[in-house]
C-alpha positions in Angstrom: 133.6 88.8 98.1 135.4 91.7 100.5 133.2 94.3 102.6 133.4 95.8 105.5 130.3 93.6 106.9 131.4 90.3 107.7 129.4 87.1 106.7 127.4 86.9 109.7 126.1 90.3 109.7 125.1 89.6 105.2 123.7 86.2 106.5 121.5 88.2 109.6 120.5 90.5 107.2 119.2 87.8 104.7 117.6 85.7 107.2 116.0 88.4 109.2 114.6 89.7 106.0 113.4 86.6 105.0 111.8 86.2 108.2 110.0 89.7 107.9 108.8 89.1 104.1 107.3 85.8 105.1 105.6 86.8 108.6 104.2 90.0 108.1 104.6 91.5 104.3 102.0 90.2 102.4 99.3 88.4 105.1 96.0 90.2 103.8 96.1 87.3 101.3 95.2 85.1 104.2 92.0 87.0 104.3 89.7 83.7 103.9 91.2 82.7 107.1 90.7 85.9 108.7 86.9 86.2 107.6 86.6 82.5 109.1 87.5 84.3 112.2 85.7 87.8 111.9 82.3 86.0 111.2 82.1 83.7 113.9 82.7 87.0 115.9 79.6 88.7 114.3 81.5 91.1 112.4 79.0 92.9 110.0 76.6 90.4 110.9 73.9 93.3 110.9 73.8 92.9 107.3 72.2 89.3 107.3 68.7 89.4 107.0 65.8 86.6 107.7 64.5 84.5 105.6 62.1 81.6 105.4 63.9 78.2 104.2 60.9 76.4 102.0 59.7 73.4 104.1 56.9 71.8 106.2 57.7 74.2 109.0 58.9 77.0 107.4 62.4 76.7 108.8 63.7 80.5 109.8 67.0 81.1 108.4 68.8 83.8 107.6 70.6 85.0 104.1 74.3 86.6 104.8 75.4 87.6 101.6 75.2 91.3 102.1 77.7 90.3 104.7 79.6 88.7 102.5 79.8 91.5 99.9 81.0 93.6 102.8 84.1 91.0 103.6 84.6 91.4 99.8 84.7 95.1 100.0 86.6 95.3 102.7 89.6 92.7 100.6 89.0 94.2 97.1 89.8 97.9 99.1 92.5 96.5 101.2 94.1 94.5 97.6 93.8 97.4 95.4 95.5 99.5 97.8 98.6 96.9 97.9 98.8 97.9 94.3 97.7 101.2 93.6 100.5 102.1 96.5 103.3 100.6 94.8 103.6 103.7 92.4 104.1 106.6 95.4 106.1 104.3 97.9 108.8 103.1 95.4 109.2 106.7 95.0 109.2 107.3 98.4 112.1 104.9 98.8 114.0 106.1 95.9 114.2 109.9 97.0 114.4 109.4 100.6 116.3 106.1 101.4 115.7 103.0 103.5 115.5 104.3 106.7 112.9 106.7 106.1 110.8 104.6 103.9 110.9 101.5 106.7 109.8 103.8 109.3 106.9 105.1 107.3 106.1 101.1 106.1 106.4 100.4 110.5 104.2 102.7 111.5 101.4 102.2 109.2 101.7 98.4 109.7 101.5 99.2 113.7 98.3 101.2 112.8 97.2 98.7 111.1 97.4 95.8 113.7 95.9 98.2 116.7 93.0 98.9 114.3 92.2 95.4 113.7 92.9 95.0 117.8 90.7 97.3 118.5 88.0 96.8 116.8 84.5 95.5 117.6 81.4 94.1 115.6 80.4 97.1 116.3 83.0 99.1 114.8 83.5 96.5 112.1 84.1 99.9 109.9 87.5 99.9 111.3 88.6 96.8 109.0 88.6 99.2 105.9 91.6 101.6 107.1 93.2 98.9 108.9 93.4 96.1 106.1 95.1 99.0 103.9 97.6 99.9 106.5 98.7 96.4 106.3 98.8 95.9 102.9 100.8 99.4 101.9 102.9 99.1 105.3 103.8 95.4 103.8 104.1 96.4 100.2 106.6 98.9 101.3 108.5 96.9 103.8 109.0 93.7 101.0 110.3 97.1 98.6 113.3 97.8 101.4 114.0 94.6 101.7 114.9 93.8 97.7 117.9 95.7 97.8 119.6 92.8 100.6 120.5 90.6 97.5 122.8 93.1 96.4 125.2 92.0 99.1 125.3 88.7 97.8 126.4 89.1 94.1 126.3 86.1 92.0 123.0 85.1 94.4 121.1 88.2 94.5 118.7 87.1 91.8 118.1 83.7 93.6 117.6 85.4 97.1 115.2 88.3 95.2 113.3 85.2 94.3 112.7 83.5 97.7 111.6 87.0 99.2 109.2 86.7 96.1 108.4 84.0 97.7 108.5 84.9 101.3 106.0 87.7 100.5 103.0 84.8 99.0 104.0 82.7 102.3 103.0 85.2 104.3 99.3 85.0 103.6 99.6 81.9 106.2 100.0 84.2 109.4 96.0 84.5 109.1 95.6 80.8 109.2 97.9 80.7 112.7 95.2 83.2 113.7 92.5 81.3 113.2 93.9 78.0 114.6 95.3 79.9 117.8 91.5 81.4 117.9 89.7 78.1 117.9 92.4 77.4 120.7 91.2 80.2 122.7 93.6 83.2 122.3 91.5 86.3 121.6 91.5 88.2 118.5 93.0 91.5 120.2 95.7 89.5 122.3 97.2 88.0 118.8 97.0 91.5 117.2 98.3 93.1 119.8 101.1 91.0 119.8 101.7 91.3 115.8 101.8 95.3 116.7 104.3 94.8 119.5 106.9 93.0 116.5 107.1 96.6 115.3 110.0 97.0 118.1 112.0 94.3 116.3 111.3 95.9 112.9 112.6 99.0 114.1 115.7 97.3 115.8 116.4 95.5 112.2 115.7 99.3 110.4 118.7 100.7 112.6 121.0 98.0 112.8 120.9 95.2 109.6 119.5 97.8 107.2 121.4 101.0 105.0 120.1 104.0 105.9 120.0 104.9 102.4 120.7 102.3 99.3 122.5 98.9 99.4 124.6 99.6 96.1 125.1 97.5 93.1 127.7 95.9 92.8 129.2 95.8 95.9 132.3 98.3 96.5 135.3 97.0 98.7 134.8 97.8 102.6 131.3 98.1 102.3 129.2 98.4 105.6 125.5 99.6 106.4 124.0 100.2 110.3 124.4 102.7 112.7 127.9 101.7 113.5 129.1 102.0 110.2 127.9 105.9 109.1 131.6 106.8 108.1 132.3 104.0 105.3 130.4 105.5 102.8 133.8 107.7 102.1 135.9 104.8 101.7 133.2 103.9 99.2 133.4 107.1 97.3 137.2 106.7 97.7 136.6 103.7 95.5 134.5 105.2 92.9 136.7 108.0 92.5 139.7 105.9 91.6 138.2 103.8 89.3 139.3 104.6 85.6 136.5 105.5 83.4 134.6 103.0 81.3 137.1 100.7 84.0 133.6 98.7 85.0 132.3 95.3 83.5 129.1 94.7 82.3 128.1 93.3 85.7 129.1 96.6 87.6 126.9 98.9 85.2 124.9 100.9 88.0 121.2 99.5 88.5 119.8 102.7 88.1 122.1 105.5 85.7 121.4 109.0 86.0 121.2 110.0 82.9 119.6 107.2 80.3 122.7 106.3 77.1 121.7 108.0 73.8 121.3 111.5 75.0 117.8 111.6 75.5 116.1 112.8 78.4 115.2 110.2 81.0 111.1 111.4 81.2 111.4 110.8 77.3 112.4 107.3 77.9 110.3 106.8 79.8 107.4 107.5 78.2 108.6 105.8 75.0 108.3 102.3 77.6 105.1 103.1 79.3 103.8 103.8 76.0 105.1 100.7 74.1 102.9 97.6 73.1 105.1 95.3 75.2 104.1 97.4 78.2 100.5 97.4 77.4 100.1 94.2 77.0 101.9 92.7 79.4 99.7 95.5 82.2 97.1 93.3 80.7 98.8 89.8 81.2 99.3 91.3 84.9 96.0 92.7 84.9 93.7 89.8 84.3 95.3 86.9 86.0 95.8 88.8 89.0 91.9 90.0 89.1 91.4 86.2 89.0 93.4 85.2 91.9 91.9 88.5 93.9 88.3 87.0 92.9 89.5 83.6 93.8 90.6 84.7 97.7 88.2 87.5 98.0 85.1 84.8 97.5 86.8 81.6 98.9 84.6 81.6 101.8 81.3 82.3 100.2 82.1 79.5 97.6 83.6 77.1 99.9 80.2 77.4 102.2 78.2 77.0 99.0 80.2 73.5 98.0 79.9 72.8 101.5 76.4 73.3 101.8 76.6 75.3 105.2 78.7 72.8 107.0 80.5 74.8 109.4 83.5 72.5 109.9 83.7 71.5 106.5 84.5 74.7 105.9 87.0 75.2 108.8 88.7 72.0 107.0 89.1 73.6 103.4 89.9 77.0 104.6 93.2 75.4 106.5 94.1 73.4 103.6 93.8 76.4 101.5 96.0 78.5 104.0 98.7 76.1 104.6 99.1 75.3 100.9 100.3 78.9 100.9 103.3 78.4 102.9 104.8 76.5 99.4 105.2 79.6 98.1 108.4 80.1 98.9 109.4 77.1 97.4 107.7 77.7 94.2 109.0 80.9 93.4 112.7 80.0 91.9 111.1 77.8 89.6 110.3 80.6 87.4 113.9 82.1 87.9 115.3 78.4 86.9 113.4 79.3 83.3 114.4 82.8 82.8 118.1 82.1 83.1 118.1 78.6 81.8 120.5 79.7 79.2 122.9 80.8 81.5 123.3 77.2 82.1 125.2 74.5 80.6 128.9 74.0 79.5 128.5 75.7 76.4 129.2 79.2 76.0 126.5 82.0 77.4 125.9 84.8 75.4 127.3 88.2 76.2 126.1 91.8 76.5 123.4 92.6 74.2 122.8 89.0 73.1 122.8 88.3 76.6 119.6 90.7 76.7 117.9 88.7 73.7 118.4 85.3 75.3 116.7 86.5 78.1 114.2 87.9 76.2 113.6 84.8 74.4 113.3 82.9 77.5 110.8 85.3 79.0 108.5 84.2 76.5 108.5 80.8 77.5 107.6 82.2 80.9 105.1 84.1 80.0 103.2 81.3 78.2 103.8 78.8 81.1 102.2 81.2 84.0 99.3 81.6 81.9 98.8 78.2 81.5 99.2 77.5 85.0 96.5 80.5 85.6 94.6 79.1 83.3 94.9 75.5 84.5 93.9 76.9 87.9 90.3 78.9 86.7 89.4 75.6 85.3 89.9 73.5 88.9 88.3 76.9 90.1 85.3 76.2 88.4 84.9 72.7 89.1 81.6 72.6 91.6 82.9 69.9 93.2 84.2 70.2 96.6 87.2 67.8 97.0 88.6 69.1 93.6 89.5 72.3 95.3 92.1 70.7 96.7 94.0 70.7 93.1 92.5 74.3 93.1 94.9 75.3 96.1 97.9 73.7 94.5 97.4 75.3 91.3 96.9 79.1 92.6 99.8 79.1 94.9 102.1 77.6 92.3 100.5 80.3 89.5 100.9 83.4 92.2 104.3 82.3 92.6 105.1 82.7 88.7 103.0 85.8 88.2 104.7 88.4 90.7 108.3 86.8 89.7 107.5 86.8 85.8 106.0 90.1 86.1 109.2 91.5 87.6 111.6 89.8 85.9 110.4 90.5 82.4 110.0 94.4 83.5 114.0 93.8 84.4 114.7 92.2 81.3 112.3 94.1 78.4 113.2 98.1 79.6 115.9 100.0 80.9 117.3 99.8 84.3 116.4 103.2 85.5 113.3 103.0 84.4 112.1 99.8 86.5 111.0 101.3 89.4 108.6 103.6 87.5 107.1 101.4 85.3 106.9 98.3 88.1 105.1 100.9 89.9 103.1 102.0 87.3 102.3 98.2 85.7 101.1 97.7 89.7 99.0 100.8 89.8 96.8 100.0 86.8 96.2 96.6 87.6 94.9 97.7 90.7 92.4 99.9 89.0 91.2 96.7 87.3 91.1 94.6 89.9 88.6 96.8 91.5 86.0 94.9 89.0 85.7 92.1 91.5 83.7 93.7 94.0 81.3 94.1 91.0 81.7 90.4 90.0 81.3 89.1 94.0 77.7 91.3 93.6 76.8 89.3 90.3 77.4 86.2 92.5 75.7 87.2 95.3 72.3 88.5 93.5 71.8 87.5 90.0 73.7 84.2 90.6 72.0 83.4 93.7 75.5 82.3 95.5 76.5 80.5 92.5 79.8 81.1 91.2 80.0 78.6 88.4 78.9 80.8 85.7 81.0 83.8 86.5 84.6 81.2 87.2 83.3 80.2 83.3 83.7 83.8 82.1 86.7 83.8 84.2 88.3 81.1 82.0 88.1 83.5 78.9 89.4 86.7 80.3 92.4 84.7 80.8 93.1 83.7 77.5 93.5 87.2 76.3 96.7 87.0 78.4 98.1 84.9 76.0 98.7 87.5 73.7 101.4 89.1 75.6 104.1 86.4 74.8 103.1 86.9 71.2 103.9 90.5 71.5 107.3 89.7 73.0 108.0 87.1 70.6 107.5 89.7 67.4 109.8 91.7 69.4 112.3 89.2 69.7 111.9 88.7 66.2 112.6 92.6 65.5 115.9 92.8 67.5 117.4 89.7 66.2 116.4 91.1 63.2 118.4 94.9 64.0 121.3 92.8 65.1 121.4 90.8 61.8 121.5 94.2 59.7 124.1 95.6 62.2 126.3 92.8 61.7 127.4 93.3 65.6 126.1 93.3 68.7 128.1 96.6 69.3 126.3 98.2 66.5 123.4 97.4 68.2 120.9 100.3 69.2 122.2 102.3 72.5 120.3 102.0 75.9 119.6 97.8 75.9 122.1 96.2 78.2 121.9 93.4 80.8 119.0 93.9 83.1 119.7 92.7 86.8 116.1 91.3 88.4 114.0 93.1 90.3 111.1 91.6 92.7 107.7 92.5 92.9 
């Protein structure tokens, strides 16, 4: 591929982006490891109440269910902000470009790490804004990194998938915090170091990221970074020299300014957002995301319940869970292989509208496999046996990798690409509202269920089954589109606005 940016620079951008996503963007999802440290330091300890254990000596113990609820509330709000703010942050990115979006992200991330660094058990309330700022800053950083795949042409989807996997793996950072804490490092020193890493984010913003956005397809002699402001002129010259209609299917802009068919983009967006296809996909995403958030948010008290309060055993299982999160970057590409399976092999590959239909049919299998994995994960999570949780950890990381990669890929396949950002942000925002149910679920476990999550886990298994409706709806949509193609007699007579859509991550 010709271009002003050399291979070394593009590889530097790619690898530094993987490091950024894998070390910073999704660290809130390692919450179980951080809670272990915060409990040891005495955060929200004042919410524990003395209780008398029935025994011949009437042993004095403590009931810390309210402390667990408060930690769960911190995670609930932080994870809610991670999803809900995706919509406005996506608008900021689209409207103001990469540099402005990253500067906002760096400011939020730095502020969040400093709040944790200077928090104390007496100022534990600082955890609420801190986790929210870390969440929003992290999601905005990964949004700006997704365009790096545009630099590598045919490998674009693989890179996007790897970035999603790196985002999942970043939850292991809080495991490192926990291990260093157990070896004598202070929480303040570690989060001050994370705050200092913002200087690296800033340098990367200036030298290894574009000011606006990386175009797709990549024009000849394209360059980016501080030294290459004038290269945009060569890009415009290249585009001006193109004859109308000269661009092939792979050169279709990712976000056309006007939707095909003559309709206003807003009208088409409303039609997409109000469709049954989108509604059931949001339900598919919401119920499984709620299951994952509840598992992460309640892992520490659940392990304490299963381990009978054995502090060492809880620490061992917390470490095991965090180590499995590192495998997210390895699991993420598997779903992409399912989605693109019709593009491999020696036979002729479908093109045009037929390729879109083939993509949508492949999405059915991806949706079903994702639900099946989440269902199996939910069954393991409901088993009240501590060793069974090792299997739960493995299934959770695989299921989560399939969920977010499949969510983004499906929206890119099923709907016009010019509406991807808005539909993706809307889906994440709506699923965030559903995710707020995790707090009353935790209160239910800590209250009426007396700390035993078994019955709640059984209920969640039933809830996850609702997600199977989405692949049924998609199957019927495939049949409808295939029927329309058969009636039209030629792919060229298909309804306008249907084209090959590129994968875009979460």
